[in-house]
Every structure is written in structure tokens, then in C-alpha cells.
LORO-842536 format. One record per atom (N, C-alpha, C): residue number from 1; x, y, z; residue in one letter. Coordinates in steps of 0.001 Angstrom, whole numbers, plus 500000, padded with zeros to 6 digits. Layout:
BEGIN
i->NUM, u->X, v->Y, w->Z, aa->A
...
***
This chain:
BEGIN
i->1, u->500849, v->498816, w->500000, aa->X
i->1, u->500000, v->500000, w->500000, aa->X
i->1, u->500890, v->501242, w->500000, aa->X
i->2, u->500708, v->502152, w->499032, aa->X
i->2, u->501542, v->503352, w->499011, aa->X
i->2, u->501231, v->504271, w->500175, aa->X
i->3, u->502231, v->505048, w->500567, aa->X
i->3, u->502038, v->506046, w->501616, aa->X
i->3, u->501078, v->507114, w->501118, aa->X
i->4, u->500530, v->507866, w->502033, aa->X
i->4, u->499636, v->508961, w->501653, aa->X
i->4, u->500377, v->509913, w->500715, aa->X
i->5, u->499775, v->510253, w->499602, aa->X
i->5, u->500389, v->511170, w->498649, aa->X
i->5, u->501295, v->510495, w->497634, aa->X
i->6, u->501590, v->509202, w->497816, aa->X
i->6, u->502429, v->508465, w->496871, aa->X
i->6, u->501547, v->507791, w->495822, aa->X
i->7, u->501955, v->507857, w->494537, aa->X
i->7, u->501146, v->507204, w->493505, aa->X
i->7, u->501249, v->505684, w->493594, aa->X
i->8, u->500203, v->505010, w->493142, aa->X
i->8, u->500254, v->503555, w->493022, aa->X
i->8, u->501226, v->503212, w->491903, aa->X
i->9, u->501688, v->501961, w->491849, aa->X
i->9, u->502647, v->501540, w->490821, aa->X
i->9, u->502101, v->501795, w->489422, aa->X
i->10, u->500810, v->501588, w->489199, aa->X
i->10, u->500248, v->501784, w->487862, aa->X
i->10, u->500044, v->503256, w->487511, aa->X
i->11, u->500308, v->504147, w->488456, aa->X
i->11, u->500186, v->505580, w->488205, aa->X
i->11, u->501549, v->506254, w->488066, aa->X
i->12, u->502609, v->505531, w->488338, aa->X
i->12, u->503948, v->506123, w->488262, aa->X
i->12, u->504341, v->506357, w->486827, aa->X
i->13, u->505173, v->507342, w->486643, aa->X
i->13, u->505641, v->507665, w->485299, aa->X
i->13, u->506807, v->506756, w->484923, aa->X
i->14, u->506933, v->506501, w->483601, aa->X
i->14, u->507980, v->505635, w->483082, aa->X
i->14, u->509333, v->506321, w->483061, aa->X
i->15, u->510345, v->505656, w->482470, aa->X
i->15, u->511708, v->506173, w->482484, aa->X
i->15, u->511890, v->507462, w->481697, aa->X
i->16, u->510970, v->507776, w->480795, aa->X
i->16, u->511074, v->509015, w->480021, aa->X
i->16, u->510236, v->510123, w->480631, aa->X
i->17, u->509672, v->509872, w->481785, aa->X
i->17, u->508863, v->510885, w->482441, aa->X
i->17, u->507421, v->510859, w->482003, aa->X
i->18, u->507081, v->509958, w->481125, aa->X
i->18, u->505726, v->509879, w->480594, aa->X
i->18, u->504892, v->508874, w->481347, aa->X
i->19, u->503789, v->508555, w->480762, aa->X
i->19, u->502903, v->507581, w->481367, aa->X
i->19, u->503219, v->506191, w->480874, aa->X
i->20, u->502241, v->505571, w->480260, aa->X
i->20, u->502364, v->504192, w->479822, aa->X
i->20, u->503360, v->504042, w->478675, aa->X
i->21, u->503875, v->502837, w->478536, aa->X
i->21, u->504842, v->502542, w->477488, aa->X
i->21, u->504276, v->502845, w->476113, aa->X
i->22, u->502984, v->502667, w->475908, aa->X
i->22, u->502409, v->502923, w->474584, aa->X
i->22, u->502383, v->504407, w->474229, aa->X
i->23, u->502818, v->505270, w->475132, aa->X
i->23, u->502935, v->506692, w->474840, aa->X
i->23, u->504313, v->507052, w->474315, aa->X
i->24, u->505197, v->506065, w->474135, aa->X
i->24, u->506544, v->506279, w->473605, aa->X
i->24, u->506605, v->505610, w->472244, aa->X
i->25, u->507010, v->506383, w->471227, aa->X
i->25, u->507048, v->505893, w->469854, aa->X
i->25, u->508495, v->505636, w->469440, aa->X
i->26, u->508770, v->504443, w->468930, aa->X
i->26, u->510085, v->504140, w->468385, aa->X
i->26, u->510172, v->504794, w->467012, aa->X
i->27, u->511117, v->505726, w->466841, aa->X
i->27, u->511294, v->506424, w->465573, aa->X
i->27, u->512284, v->505724, w->464660, aa->X
i->28, u->513390, v->505244, w->465250, aa->X
i->28, u->514450, v->504649, w->464442, aa->X
i->28, u->515354, v->503827, w->465323, aa->X
i->29, u->515710, v->502647, w->464849, aa->X
i->29, u->516678, v->501833, w->465550, aa->X
i->29, u->516154, v->500450, w->465844, aa->X
i->30, u->517022, v->499617, w->466367, aa->X
i->30, u->518384, v->499956, w->466759, aa->X
i->30, u->519278, v->500210, w->465548, aa->X
i->31, u->520267, v->501069, w->465753, aa->X
i->31, u->521269, v->501391, w->464743, aa->X
i->31, u->522645, v->501278, w->465390, aa->X
i->32, u->523676, v->501149, w->464553, aa->X
i->32, u->525056, v->501224, w->465054, aa->X
i->32, u->525725, v->502353, w->464295, aa->X
i->33, u->525972, v->503457, w->465001, aa->X
i->33, u->526626, v->504605, w->464384, aa->X
i->33, u->528074, v->504259, w->464051, aa->X
i->34, u->528565, v->504794, w->462921, aa->X
i->34, u->529956, v->504571, w->462543, aa->X
i->34, u->530918, v->505169, w->463554, aa->X
i->35, u->530962, v->506502, w->463665, aa->X
i->35, u->531866, v->507102, w->464651, aa->X
i->35, u->531449, v->506686, w->466076, aa->X
i->36, u->532356, v->506111, w->466802, aa->X
i->36, u->532063, v->505674, w->468164, aa->X
i->36, u->531498, v->504278, w->468240, aa->X
i->37, u->530949, v->503771, w->467157, aa->X
i->37, u->530361, v->502427, w->467089, aa->X
i->37, u->529307, v->502212, w->468167, aa->X
i->38, u->528566, v->503245, w->468490, aa->X
i->38, u->527532, v->503124, w->469511, aa->X
i->38, u->526275, v->502476, w->468936, aa->X
i->39, u->525574, v->501741, w->469773, aa->X
i->39, u->524263, v->501204, w->469429, aa->X
i->39, u->523249, v->502191, w->469998, aa->X
i->40, u->522264, v->502575, w->469174, aa->X
i->40, u->521322, v->503613, w->469610, aa->X
i->40, u->519899, v->503301, w->469171, aa->X
i->41, u->518969, v->503877, w->469897, aa->X
i->41, u->517540, v->503896, w->469572, aa->X
i->41, u->517077, v->505337, w->469661, aa->X
i->42, u->516160, v->505727, w->468798, aa->X
i->42, u->515567, v->507063, w->468852, aa->X
i->42, u->514080, v->506917, w->469119, aa->X
i->43, u->513616, v->507595, w->470145, aa->X
i->43, u->512226, v->507508, w->470592, aa->X
i->43, u->511608, v->508905, w->470642, aa->X
i->44, u->510295, v->508971, w->470490, aa->X
i->44, u->509562, v->510212, w->470754, aa->X
i->44, u->508784, v->509979, w->472037, aa->X
i->45, u->509023, v->510851, w->473022, aa->X
i->45, u->508336, v->510670, w->474302, aa->X
i->45, u->506910, v->511220, w->474225, aa->X
i->46, u->506187, v->511087, w->475315, aa->X
i->46, u->504775, v->511451, w->475330, aa->X
i->46, u->504525, v->512947, w->475130, aa->X
i->47, u->505564, v->513788, w->475267, aa->X
i->47, u->505392, v->515231, w->475040, aa->X
i->47, u->505910, v->515666, w->473672, aa->X
i->48, u->506440, v->514708, w->472878, aa->X
i->48, u->506905, v->515028, w->471537, aa->X
i->48, u->508403, v->515207, w->471397, aa->X
i->49, u->509146, v->515107, w->472500, aa->X
i->49, u->510605, v->515236, w->472435, aa->X
i->49, u->511224, v->513987, w->471819, aa->X
i->50, u->512299, v->514156, w->471047, aa->X
i->50, u->513051, v->513020, w->470531, aa->X
i->50, u->514169, v->512726, w->471512, aa->X
i->51, u->514266, v->511456, w->471919, aa->X
i->51, u->515241, v->511018, w->472905, aa->X
i->51, u->516122, v->509951, w->472265, aa->X
i->52, u->517436, v->510083, w->472430, aa->X
i->52, u->518358, v->509055, w->471953, aa->X
i->52, u->518872, v->508270, w->473149, aa->X
i->53, u->518728, v->506957, w->473087, aa->X
i->53, u->519344, v->506062, w->474054, aa->X
i->53, u->520503, v->505401, w->473328, aa->X
i->54, u->521699, v->505486, w->473893, aa->X
i->54, u->522839, v->504867, w->473235, aa->X
i->54, u->523741, v->504179, w->474254, aa->X
i->55, u->524591, v->503292, w->473733, aa->X
i->55, u->525502, v->502545, w->474602, aa->X
i->55, u->526747, v->502167, w->473823, aa->X
i->56, u->527663, v->501551, w->474513, aa->X
i->56, u->528849, v->500957, w->473912, aa->X
i->56, u->529773, v->501932, w->473200, aa->X
i->57, u->530062, v->503056, w->473771, aa->X
i->57, u->531030, v->503983, w->473157, aa->X
i->57, u->532354, v->503257, w->472950, aa->X
i->58, u->532927, v->503442, w->471772, aa->X
i->58, u->534189, v->502767, w->471459, aa->X
i->58, u->535290, v->503221, w->472424, aa->X
i->59, u->536085, v->502282, w->472876, aa->X
i->59, u->537196, v->502556, w->473776, aa->X
i->59, u->538487, v->502172, w->473060, aa->X
i->60, u->539432, v->503086, w->473017, aa->X
i->60, u->540736, v->502820, w->472411, aa->X
i->60, u->541653, v->502292, w->473506, aa->X
i->61, u->542059, v->501041, w->473362, aa->X
i->61, u->542890, v->500410, w->474389, aa->X
i->61, u->544383, v->500542, w->474106, aa->X
i->62, u->544732, v->500763, w->472843, aa->X
i->62, u->546142, v->500849, w->472475, aa->X
i->62, u->546336, v->502068, w->471576, aa->X
i->63, u->546685, v->503202, w->472175, aa->X
i->63, u->546847, v->504442, w->471412, aa->X
i->63, u->547872, v->504306, w->470288, aa->X
i->64, u->548923, v->503544, w->470507, aa->X
i->64, u->549976, v->503407, w->469502, aa->X
i->64, u->549496, v->502659, w->468265, aa->X
i->65, u->548605, v->501710, w->468439, aa->X
i->65, u->548119, v->500910, w->467315, aa->X
i->65, u->546860, v->501490, w->466672, aa->X
i->66, u->546251, v->502465, w->467325, aa->X
i->66, u->544984, v->503020, w->466824, aa->X
i->66, u->545214, v->503876, w->465580, aa->X
i->67, u->544405, v->503652, w->464569, aa->X
i->67, u->544446, v->504460, w->463357, aa->X
i->67, u->543107, v->505178, w->463223, aa->X
i->68, u->543082, v->506485, w->463418, aa->X
i->68, u->541820, v->507214, w->463320, aa->X
i->68, u->541262, v->507155, w->461903, aa->X
i->69, u->539969, v->507209, w->461818, aa->X
i->69, u->539281, v->507163, w->460531, aa->X
i->69, u->538596, v->508496, w->460295, aa->X
i->70, u->538615, v->508954, w->459070, aa->X
i->70, u->537885, v->510162, w->458700, aa->X
i->70, u->536519, v->509744, w->458162, aa->X
i->71, u->535471, v->510297, w->458749, aa->X
i->71, u->534113, v->509965, w->458331, aa->X
i->71, u->533581, v->511065, w->457438, aa->X
i->72, u->532857, v->510698, w->456407, aa->X
i->72, u->532250, v->511651, w->455483, aa->X
i->72, u->530746, v->511664, w->455686, aa->X
i->73, u->530143, v->512825, w->455613, aa->X
i->73, u->528684, v->512933, w->455714, aa->X
i->73, u->527990, v->512209, w->454564, aa->X
i->74, u->528721, v->511962, w->453474, aa->X
i->74, u->528153, v->511248, w->452323, aa->X
i->74, u->528116, v->509734, w->452558, aa->X
i->75, u->528844, v->509258, w->453552, aa->X
i->75, u->528939, v->507832, w->453836, aa->X
i->75, u->527744, v->507400, w->454695, aa->X
i->76, u->526850, v->506537, w->454165, aa->X
i->76, u->525660, v->506149, w->454948, aa->X
i->76, u->525981, v->505366, w->456212, aa->X
i->77, u->527185, v->504770, w->456303, aa->X
i->77, u->527514, v->504029, w->457528, aa->X
i->77, u->527813, v->504954, w->458700, aa->X
i->78, u->527942, v->506254, w->458443, aa->X
i->78, u->528081, v->507212, w->459541, aa->X
i->78, u->526839, v->507127, w->460430, aa->X
i->79, u->525673, v->507031, w->459799, aa->X
i->79, u->524418, v->506968, w->460552, aa->X
i->79, u->524139, v->505572, w->461086, aa->X
i->80, u->524335, v->504556, w->460239, aa->X
i->80, u->524062, v->503190, w->460675, aa->X
i->80, u->524923, v->502204, w->459900, aa->X
i->81, u->525861, v->501585, w->460598, aa->X
i->81, u->526716, v->500580, w->459967, aa->X
i->81, u->525918, v->499355, w->459541, aa->X
i->82, u->524729, v->499168, w->460062, aa->X
i->82, u->523909, v->498018, w->459702, aa->X
i->82, u->523042, v->498294, w->458476, aa->X
i->83, u->523059, v->499528, w->457989, aa->X
i->83, u->522428, v->499835, w->456707, aa->X
i->83, u->521050, v->500451, w->456720, aa->X
i->84, u->520452, v->500700, w->457868, aa->X
i->84, u->519116, v->501335, w->457847, aa->X
i->84, u->519270, v->502838, w->457651, aa->X
i->85, u->518241, v->503446, w->457143, aa->X
i->85, u->518212, v->504895, w->456963, aa->X
i->85, u->517197, v->505507, w->457908, aa->X
i->86, u->517416, v->506736, w->458349, aa->X
i->86, u->516434, v->507370, w->459243, aa->X
i->86, u->515127, v->507606, w->458519, aa->X
i->87, u->514037, v->507741, w->459248, aa->X
i->87, u->512744, v->508024, w->458634, aa->X
i->87, u->512773, v->509377, w->457917, aa->X
i->88, u->511924, v->509511, w->456927, aa->X
i->88, u->511789, v->510764, w->456179, aa->X
i->88, u->511585, v->511936, w->457144, aa->X
i->89, u->512355, v->513000, w->456955, aa->X
i->89, u->512230, v->514205, w->457779, aa->X
i->89, u->512919, v->514126, w->459132, aa->X
i->90, u->513575, v->512994, w->459437, aa->X
i->90, u->514214, v->512831, w->460741, aa->X
i->90, u->515404, v->513763, w->460925, aa->X
i->91, u->516202, v->513894, w->459873, aa->X
i->91, u->517393, v->514731, w->459985, aa->X
i->91, u->517027, v->516129, w->459692, aa->X
***
């Protein structure tokens, strides 16, 4: 039983500050960005904000052996190494 003034579990807001999970729209993902090799999801929260959840930032363990790469905006793997494209109007 919740304390006085505390919401019940079914009234609590989700991790994005919204209500129910069905109020969060998956816009794009999962994707793997080229720079950083992060895995990401893009969501629209219940108020219309776009939220990016990402993980796995690339870690350079051997500076001497690391060869930096130059990324081009023309290269589609910059957005997603797995080959998906963002929805129309996303960018």
C-alpha cells in the first residue's frame, strides 16, 4: 500500500517521464553509428521530444596501434553501419 500522497505503481511515470509505454514511439533503431560504434535507439516521448538512448562507446585500448578514421557525411555508415536509413524528415 503506498504512503499517503504516493502514487500507486500503475500511476507512476515511466523512464522518460511519461505515462504508459504505449505513449513512447520508436522512431528509428536499433542502429550502430559509425563514429564511436555506439548502438542507439531514437524515441519520441509522450510530450513530443526526441530522445536518443545509446551505449557501447568505442574505447581505444592501444593508442599506439589506433588508426583514426575520417568519416564523410556522404557515407551512409556514419548513421548506421547496419544499413538502415532514418525516417523521412528525421534529419
